[in-house]
TIMI-2910 file (N, C-alpha, C, CB; in pm, 1 decimal, decimal comma, always signed):
<rs>
+----------+----------+----------+----------+----------+----------+----------+----------+----------+----------+----------+----------+------+
!      n_x !      n_y !      n_z !     ca_x !     ca_y !     ca_z !      c_x !      c_y !      c_z !     cb_x !     cb_y !     cb_z ! resn !
+----------+----------+----------+----------+----------+----------+----------+----------+----------+----------+----------+----------+------+
!    +85,2 !   -117,8 !     +0,0 !     +0,0 !     +0,0 !     +0,0 !    +89,6 !   +123,8 !     +0,0 !    -96,8 !     -0,1 !   +123,0 !  Met !
!    +58,7 !   +215,5 !    -89,2 !   +133,1 !   +340,4 !    -95,4 !    +46,9 !   +453,9 !    -41,9 !   +178,9 !   +370,1 !   -239,9 !  Glu !
!    +92,7 !   +518,4 !    +64,1 !    +22,0 !   +631,9 !   +123,9 !    +80,3 !   +758,8 !    +64,3 !    +34,0 !   +632,0 !   +280,9 !  Val !
!     -8,5 !   +847,7 !    +17,1 !    +34,4 !   +972,5 !    -45,0 !    -17,4 !  +1090,8 !    +34,6 !    -14,0 !   +980,5 !   -190,6 !  Lys !
!    +45,2 !  +1204,0 !    +17,2 !     -1,0 !  +1328,5 !    +77,6 !    -88,1 !  +1403,0 !    -23,0 !   +119,0 !  +1416,8 !   +123,2 !  Asn !
!   -195,9 !  +1464,3 !    +26,7 !   -286,1 !  +1542,3 !    -58,0 !   -310,7 !  +1678,3 !     +5,7 !   -420,0 !  +1467,4 !    -80,3 !  Tyr !
!   -326,5 !  +1778,4 !    -78,5 !   -358,8 !  +1912,5 !    -32,1 !   -495,8 !  +1948,3 !    -86,6 !   -250,8 !  +2016,6 !    -76,6 !  Arg !
!   -579,2 !  +2006,2 !     -4,1 !   -712,7 !  +2046,5 !    -46,7 !   -701,4 !  +2160,3 !   -147,1 !   -799,2 !  +2088,8 !    +74,4 !  Lys !
!   -778,9 !  +2151,3 !   -255,3 !   -779,8 !  +2255,7 !   -356,3 !   -834,2 !  +2384,9 !   -296,4 !   -863,4 !  +2212,8 !   -478,5 !  Lys !
!   -771,7 !  +2497,0 !   -328,6 !   -825,2 !  +2623,2 !   -275,7 !   -956,8 !  +2659,7 !   -344,2 !   -722,8 !  +2736,9 !   -294,1 !  Pro !
!  -1051,4 !  +2705,3 !   -267,3 !  -1176,4 !  +2754,0 !   -321,9 !  -1230,0 !  +2863,5 !   -232,0 !  -1278,8 !  +2639,9 !   -337,1 !  Leu !
!  -1312,3 !  +2948,4 !   -287,5 !  -1371,9 !  +3057,8 !   -212,4 !  -1515,5 !  +3019,2 !   -180,3 !  -1365,4 !  +3192,5 !   -292,0 !  Val !
!  -1551,4 !  +3032,5 !    -53,3 !  -1686,9 !  +2999,1 !     -8,7 !  -1752,3 !  +3123,8 !    +49,4 !  -1684,8 !  +2883,8 !    +96,6 !  Ile !
!  -1884,3 !  +3120,2 !    +59,7 !  -1958,6 !  +3224,5 !   +129,5 !  -1988,8 !  +3172,0 !   +269,0 !  -2090,5 !  +3263,9 !    +52,6 !  Glu !
!  -1972,2 !  +3257,6 !   +369,1 !  -1999,6 !  +3216,2 !   +506,7 !  -2035,0 !  +3337,3 !   +590,3 !  -1878,8 !  +3142,3 !   +567,4 !  Ala !
!  -2106,4 !  +3312,9 !   +697,8 !  -2141,3 !  +3417,5 !   +793,1 !  -2146,1 !  +3354,1 !   +932,0 !  -2278,3 !  +3485,6 !   +756,4 !  Val !
!  -2100,4 !  +3429,4 !  +1031,8 !  -2108,5 !  +3379,8 !  +1168,7 !  -2248,1 !  +3408,9 !  +1221,6 !  -1999,2 !  +3444,9 !  +1259,5 !  Gln !
!  -2312,9 !  +3306,0 !  +1275,1 !  -2448,4 !  +3318,8 !  +1329,5 !  -2443,2 !  +3389,2 !  +1464,2 !  -2516,0 !  +3180,0 !  +1343,5 !  Leu !
!  -2520,8 !  +3497,0 !  +1476,4 !  -2529,4 !  +3570,8 !  +1602,0 !  -2676,5 !  +3588,1 !  +1638,6 !  -2457,8 !  +3709,2 !  +1591,2 !  Thr !
!  -2699,3 !  +3634,5 !  +1759,6 !  -2837,3 !  +3663,1 !  +1799,0 !  -2895,5 !  +3773,1 !  +1710,7 !  -2844,3 !  +3704,3 !  +1947,9 !  Glu !
!  -2812,1 !  +3868,1 !  +1669,8 !  -2858,2 !  +3981,6 !  +1591,1 !  -2887,7 !  +3952,0 !  +1444,8 !  -2758,0 !  +4087,8 !  +1598,1 !  Gly !
!  -2827,9 !  +3845,5 !  +1388,0 !  -2850,8 !  +3818,1 !  +1246,5 !  -2923,8 !  +3685,3 !  +1222,6 !  -2718,5 !  +3817,3 !  +1172,9 !  Asn !
!  -2979,4 !  +3627,3 !  +1326,7 !  -3044,9 !  +3496,5 !  +1316,9 !  -3148,6 !  +3493,6 !  +1204,0 !  -3111,9 !  +3460,8 !  +1450,3 !  Phe !
!  -3236,2 !  +3593,9 !  +1199,7 !  -3340,5 !  +3599,0 !  +1097,5 !  -3284,0 !  +3614,7 !   +956,9 !  -3435,3 !  +3712,6 !  +1126,6 !  Gly !
!  -3180,1 !  +3696,7 !   +942,2 !  -3117,6 !  +3715,9 !   +811,0 !  -3051,7 !  +3587,0 !   +761,2 !  -3013,6 !  +3828,8 !   +817,6 !  Glu !
!  -2985,3 !  +3515,0 !   +850,9 !  -2920,9 !  +3389,4 !   +811,7 !  -3026,8 !  +3286,0 !   +775,7 !  -2829,9 !  +3336,3 !   +925,0 !  Val !
!  -3134,0 !  +3280,7 !   +853,6 !  -3244,6 !  +3189,1 !   +822,4 !  -3300,6 !  +3219,8 !   +683,5 !  -3356,9 !  +3199,9 !   +929,3 !  Asn !
!  -3317,4 !  +3347,3 !   +652,2 !  -3367,1 !  +3388,7 !   +520,6 !  -3267,9 !  +3350,0 !   +411,2 !  -3392,9 !  +3540,9 !   +517,7 !  His !
!  -3137,9 !  +3367,8 !   +435,7 !  -3033,4 !  +3332,3 !   +338,1 !  -3038,5 !  +3183,1 !   +305,9 !  -2893,1 !  +3370,4 !   +392,1 !  Trp !
!  -3059,1 !  +3101,2 !   +407,5 !  -3060,6 !  +2955,9 !   +388,6 !  -3189,1 !  +2909,3 !   +320,7 !  -3044,3 !  +2885,0 !   +522,9 !  Ile !
!  -3301,8 !  +2958,5 !   +368,8 !  -3430,7 !  +2907,1 !   +321,0 !  -3488,4 !  +2985,5 !   +204,0 !  -3529,6 !  +2907,2 !   +433,2 !  Thr !
!  -3446,8 !  +3110,7 !   +189,2 !  -3505,0 !  +3195,7 !    +86,7 !  -3641,1 !  +3250,6 !   +127,4 !  -3517,4 !  +3119,1 !    -42,3 !  Gly !
!  -3681,4 !  +3224,1 !   +252,1 !  -3811,1 !  +3269,8 !   +301,9 !  -3790,8 !  +3361,1 !   +421,9 !  -3901,3 !  +3149,8 !   +339,7 !  Lys !
!  -3864,5 !  +3472,7 !   +422,6 !  -3859,5 !  +3562,2 !   +538,1 !  -3954,3 !  +3510,6 !   +644,8 !  -3895,6 !  +3707,9 !   +498,2 !  Lys !
!  -3909,9 !  +3519,5 !   +768,5 !  -3993,5 !  +3479,7 !   +881,7 !  -3999,7 !  +3597,1 !   +979,3 !  -3937,7 !  +3350,1 !   +951,9 !  Ala !
!  -4105,1 !  +3605,2 !  +1053,8 !  -4120,4 !  +3713,3 !  +1150,8 !  -4021,4 !  +3695,5 !  +1265,7 !  -4265,0 !  +3718,3 !  +1204,5 !  Ser !
!  -4002,1 !  +3801,2 !  +1339,0 !  -3916,2 !  +3795,5 !  +1458,1 !  -3964,7 !  +3686,8 !  +1552,7 !  -3913,4 !  +3932,0 !  +1530,7 !  Tyr !
!  -4095,8 !  +3678,8 !  +1571,6 !  -4154,0 !  +3578,8 !  +1661,9 !  -4125,8 !  +3437,1 !  +1612,7 !  -4305,6 !  +3600,5 !  +1675,3 !  Thr !
!  -4139,2 !  +3414,5 !  +1483,3 !  -4112,2 !  +3281,8 !  +1427,2 !  -3965,1 !  +3245,6 !  +1441,9 !  -4153,3 !  +3276,4 !  +1279,2 !  Thr !
!  -3876,1 !  +3339,7 !  +1410,2 !  -3733,3 !  +3313,0 !  +1425,2 !  -3697,0 !  +3284,4 !  +1570,1 !  -3651,7 !  +3430,8 !  +1373,6 !  Asn !
!  -3756,0 !  +3357,3 !  +1661,0 !  -3730,5 !  +3333,6 !  +1803,1 !  -3781,5 !  +3195,5 !  +1844,9 !  -3797,2 !  +3443,2 !  +1888,8 !  Arg !
!  -3899,0 !  +3157,8 !  +1797,2 !  -3955,4 !  +3026,1 !  +1828,7 !  -3866,2 !  +2915,0 !  +1772,8 !  -4099,1 !  +3013,3 !  +1771,9 !  Ala !
!  -3815,4 !  +2933,2 !  +1651,6 !  -3724,8 !  +2834,8 !  +1591,6 !  -3600,3 !  +2821,2 !  +1678,1 !  -3686,3 !  +2875,3 !  +1446,6 !  Ile !
!  -3542,7 !  +2933,5 !  +1715,7 !  -3418,7 !  +2931,1 !  +1795,2 !  -3438,7 !  +2857,4 !  +1926,8 !  -3369,8 !  +3073,8 !  +1822,8 !  Arg !
!  -3550,1 !  +2884,1 !  +1994,7 !  -3573,0 !  +2820,1 !  +2124,7 !  -3617,7 !  +2675,1 !  +2110,1 !  -3677,1 !  +2898,0 !  +2203,6 !  Tyr !
!  -3690,8 !  +2643,0 !  +2007,3 !  -3736,2 !  +2504,4 !  +1987,5 !  -3619,5 !  +2411,7 !  +1953,0 !  -3842,3 !  +2498,4 !  +1876,1 !  Ala !
!  -3525,2 !  +2462,2 !  +1873,6 !  -3414,1 !  +2378,2 !  +1826,8 !  -3283,0 !  +2405,6 !  +1898,9 !  -3394,0 !  +2398,2 !  +1679,4 !  Tyr !
!  -3277,3 !  +2510,3 !  +1977,3 !  -3151,8 !  +2546,7 !  +2042,1 !  -3053,7 !  +2609,4 !  +1945,1 !  -3089,4 !  +2425,5 !  +2106,4 !  Gly !
!  -3103,1 !  +2654,6 !  +1832,1 !  -3019,9 !  +2714,9 !  +1728,5 !  -3097,1 !  +2716,6 !  +1598,3 !  -2886,3 !  +2638,5 !  +1712,1 !  Gly !
!  -3024,1 !  +2721,3 !  +1488,9 !  -3085,6 !  +2727,7 !  +1356,8 !  -3075,2 !  +2591,9 !  +1289,0 !  -3019,2 !  +2837,2 !  +1270,2 !  Leu !
!  -3189,7 !  +2524,5 !  +1265,6 !  -3183,7 !  +2395,6 !  +1196,5 !  -3147,7 !  +2415,9 !  +1049,0 !  -3318,7 !  +2320,6 !  +1209,2 !  Pro !
!  -3054,3 !  +2334,2 !  +1001,6 !  -3011,9 !  +2340,4 !   +861,6 !  -3021,0 !  +2200,7 !   +803,6 !  -2866,8 !  +2397,7 !   +847,5 !  Ile !
!  -3094,1 !  +2187,4 !   +694,9 !  -3102,7 !  +2059,0 !   +626,1 !  -2982,7 !  +2047,5 !   +532,6 !  -3237,9 !  +2045,0 !   +547,2 !  Asp !
!  -2885,1 !  +1964,9 !   +572,6 !  -2762,7 !  +1946,7 !   +496,1 !  -2774,4 !  +1822,1 !   +409,4 !  -2640,4 !  +1936,8 !   +589,5 !  Thr !
!  -2671,8 !  +1796,3 !   +331,0 !  -2669,2 !  +1676,0 !   +248,8 !  -2665,3 !  +1549,9 !   +334,4 !  -2549,4 !  +1679,0 !   +155,0 !  Leu !
!  -2621,0 !  +1562,5 !   +460,0 !  -2613,8 !  +1448,1 !   +552,2 !  -2733,1 !  +1441,1 !   +648,1 !  -2485,0 !  +1455,0 !   +632,4 !  Glu !
!  -2827,4 !  +1532,8 !   +635,8 !  -2942,1 !  +1536,2 !   +726,3 !  -2947,2 !  +1668,6 !   +800,9 !  -2936,3 !  +1419,2 !   +825,7 !  Gly !
!  -3040,8 !  +1681,0 !   +891,3 !  -3059,7 !  +1805,6 !   +964,9 !  -2958,6 !  +1818,7 !  +1077,9 !  -3201,5 !  +1813,6 !  +1020,4 !  Arg !
!  -2894,7 !  +1935,0 !  +1083,5 !  -2803,8 !  +1968,6 !  +1191,8 !  -2840,0 !  +2107,4 !  +1243,0 !  -2655,0 !  +1962,5 !  +1144,9 !  Val !
!  -2796,9 !  +2138,3 !  +1363,3 !  -2831,0 !  +2265,5 !  +1426,7 !  -2707,6 !  +2354,6 !  +1434,2 !  -2889,6 !  +2242,6 !  +1567,8 !  Ile !
!  -2718,0 !  +2474,1 !  +1378,3 !  -2612,9 !  +2575,2 !  +1393,0 !  -2641,0 !  +2651,0 !  +1521,7 !  -2607,4 !  +2672,9 !  +1268,8 !  Ala !
!  -2545,1 !  +2654,6 !  +1610,6 !  -2557,1 !  +2727,2 !  +1737,0 !  -2506,8 !  +2870,2 !  +1718,1 !  -2477,9 !  +2655,5 !  +1850,3 !  Lys !
!  -2549,0 !  +2959,3 !  +1805,6 !  -2498,8 !  +3095,9 !  +1804,0 !  -2346,4 !  +3088,4 !  +1817,0 !  -2563,0 !  +3182,7 !  +1919,5 !  Ile !
!  -2275,5 !  +3157,8 !  +1728,7 !  -2129,5 !  +3155,7 !  +1727,2 !  -2073,5 !  +3067,7 !  +1616,8 !  -2077,4 !  +3108,6 !  +1860,3 !  Gly !
!  -2151,5 !  +2969,3 !  +1570,5 !  -2107,4 !  +2885,3 !  +1459,5 !  -2107,9 !  +2967,0 !  +1330,8 !  -2197,9 !  +2759,9 !  +1445,2 !  Asp !
!  -2029,9 !  +2923,6 !  +1234,9 !  -2035,7 !  +2980,5 !  +1101,9 !  -2130,2 !  +2896,4 !  +1017,6 !  -1894,8 !  +2987,9 !  +1037,9 !  Tyr !
!  -2203,7 !  +2961,2 !   +930,1 !  -2287,9 !  +2891,6 !   +833,8 !  -2220,8 !  +2911,1 !   +698,6 !  -2437,7 !  +2945,4 !   +834,5 !  Val !
!  -2191,4 !  +2799,3 !   +632,6 !  -2116,8 !  +2799,8 !   +507,3 !  -2208,5 !  +2756,8 !   +393,2 !  -1993,1 !  +2706,7 !   +516,3 !  Ile !
!  -2195,4 !  +2826,8 !   +282,6 !  -2263,9 !  +2785,6 !   +159,5 !  -2161,9 !  +2710,1 !    +75,7 !  -2323,9 !  +2909,7 !    +80,4 !  Lys !
!  -2187,5 !  +2583,4 !    +50,3 !  -2094,3 !  +2498,4 !    -22,4 !  -2094,6 !  +2524,5 !   -171,4 !  -2126,0 !  +2355,0 !     +2,9 !  Gly !
!  -2006,6 !  +2454,7 !   -241,1 !  -1988,7 !  +2477,8 !   -384,5 !  -2107,2 !  +2432,5 !   -468,4 !  -1865,3 !  +2407,5 !   -431,9 !  Ile !
!  -2194,6 !  +2351,0 !   -411,4 !  -2314,8 !  +2306,5 !   -483,3 !  -2440,0 !  +2379,2 !   -434,0 !  -2333,1 !  +2154,9 !   -467,4 !  Lys !
!  -2420,4 !  +2487,7 !   -356,0 !  -2532,8 !  +2565,3 !   -305,8 !  -2591,0 !  +2512,3 !   -176,6 !  -2639,0 !  +2570,4 !   -408,0 !  Gly !
!  -2532,7 !  +2408,0 !   -121,1 !  -2580,1 !  +2351,1 !     +5,3 !  -2526,0 !  +2432,9 !   +122,4 !  -2537,1 !  +2202,3 !    +18,5 !  Glu !
!  -2595,4 !  +2426,8 !   +235,8 !  -2554,2 !  +2498,7 !   +355,4 !  -2518,9 !  +2399,2 !   +464,4 !  -2664,8 !  +2595,0 !   +403,2 !  Phe !
!  -2424,2 !  +2438,1 !   +548,6 !  -2391,0 !  +2355,9 !   +664,8 !  -2320,5 !  +2442,7 !   +768,3 !  -2301,9 !  +2234,6 !   +624,2 !  Tyr !
!  -2333,3 !  +2405,2 !   +896,7 !  -2267,2 !  +2481,5 !  +1002,4 !  -2125,3 !  +2432,4 !  +1025,4 !  -2346,9 !  +2472,9 !  +1131,9 !  Pro !
!  -2044,9 !  +2519,4 !  +1082,2 !  -1906,8 !  +2485,9 !  +1115,7 !  -1872,5 !  +2555,5 !  +1247,3 !  -1807,7 !  +2528,3 !  +1000,8 !  Cys !
!  -1816,8 !  +2482,1 !  +1341,2 !  -1776,0 !  +2540,9 !  +1468,9 !  -1669,6 !  +2647,6 !  +1444,5 !  -1722,6 !  +2431,7 !  +1565,7 !  Lys !
!  -1671,8 !  +2752,5 !  +1525,2 !  -1582,8 !  +2866,7 !  +1509,3 !  -1436,0 !  +2825,4 !  +1503,7 !  -1604,0 !  +2964,5 !  +1622,5 !  Thr !
!  -1392,9 !  +2739,3 !  +1595,4 !  -1252,1 !  +2700,5 !  +1602,3 !  -1206,8 !  +2632,6 !  +1472,5 !  -1228,7 !  +2606,8 !  +1721,8 !  Glu !
!  -1289,2 !  +2544,0 !  +1419,3 !  -1256,1 !  +2473,2 !  +1295,6 !  -1257,0 !  +2570,0 !  +1177,9 !  -1355,2 !  +2357,2 !  +1270,7 !  Ile !
!  -1357,2 !  +2658,0 !  +1173,5 !  -1366,3 !  +2755,0 !  +1065,0 !  -1242,0 !  +2842,5 !  +1062,5 !  -1492,7 !  +2841,6 !  +1079,6 !  Phe !
!  -1203,1 !  +2895,1 !  +1177,6 !  -1089,6 !  +2987,1 !  +1183,3 !   -957,3 !  +2917,7 !  +1151,3 !  -1081,8 !  +3051,4 !  +1320,6 !  Glu !
!   -946,1 !  +2788,0 !  +1176,2 !   -826,4 !  +2713,2 !  +1139,6 !   -825,0 !  +2678,5 !   +990,3 !   -816,7 !  +2585,7 !  +1223,2 !  Glu !
!   -941,5 !  +2669,4 !   +929,8 !   -952,2 !  +2622,4 !   +791,9 !   -965,9 !  +2732,4 !   +688,3 !  -1067,7 !  +2531,6 !   +780,1 !  Ser !
!  -1017,1 !  +2848,5 !   +725,7 !  -1048,0 !  +2953,7 !   +629,0 !   -986,1 !  +3086,0 !   +670,2 !  -1199,0 !  +2969,5 !   +613,6 !  Tyr !
!   -957,5 !  +3168,7 !   +571,0 !   -917,8 !  +3306,0 !   +594,8 !   -997,0 !  +3393,9 !   +500,4 !   -764,7 !  +3325,7 !   +575,6 !  Glu !
!  -1020,5 !  +3517,9 !   +540,5 !  -1100,8 !  +3608,0 !   +457,9 !  -1031,4 !  +3632,5 !   +324,7 !  -1125,8 !  +3741,5 !   +530,8 !  Glu !
!  -1110,0 !  +3633,8 !   +218,2 !  -1057,0 !  +3647,9 !    +83,0 !  -1028,1 !  +3793,6 !    +48,0 !  -1154,5 !  +3589,0 !    -17,5 !  Asn !
!  -1087,5 !  +3886,8 !   +119,8 !  -1062,0 !  +4027,3 !    +95,2 !  -1156,7 !  +4094,1 !     -0,8 !   -927,4 !  +4043,1 !    +45,7 !  Gly !
!  -1261,6 !  +4026,0 !    -41,5 !  -1358,8 !  +4087,2 !   -133,9 !  -1472,7 !  +4148,2 !    -58,1 !  -1412,4 !  +3984,6 !   -233,4 !  Asn !
+----------+----------+----------+----------+----------+----------+----------+----------+----------+----------+----------+----------+------+
</rs>
């Protein structure tokens, strides 16, 4: 067996850190649907964060997590520590 080293191809992604102040905007970005403040608050308290239907199933983005839009238009959450180790701002 020959083990080789691989480097991940560079790509630019869209992402935003989920905060209490932008919860509704991020929900709208993911779903394409606007929800009232009351609905967004109910979602946050019912799920403990923002539910995101990913390619692997539903996961919850917690306040402080980053929400990433993948190369195929899919969304998924990423913990802050992992995001900051893996990505840097592109400057655009």
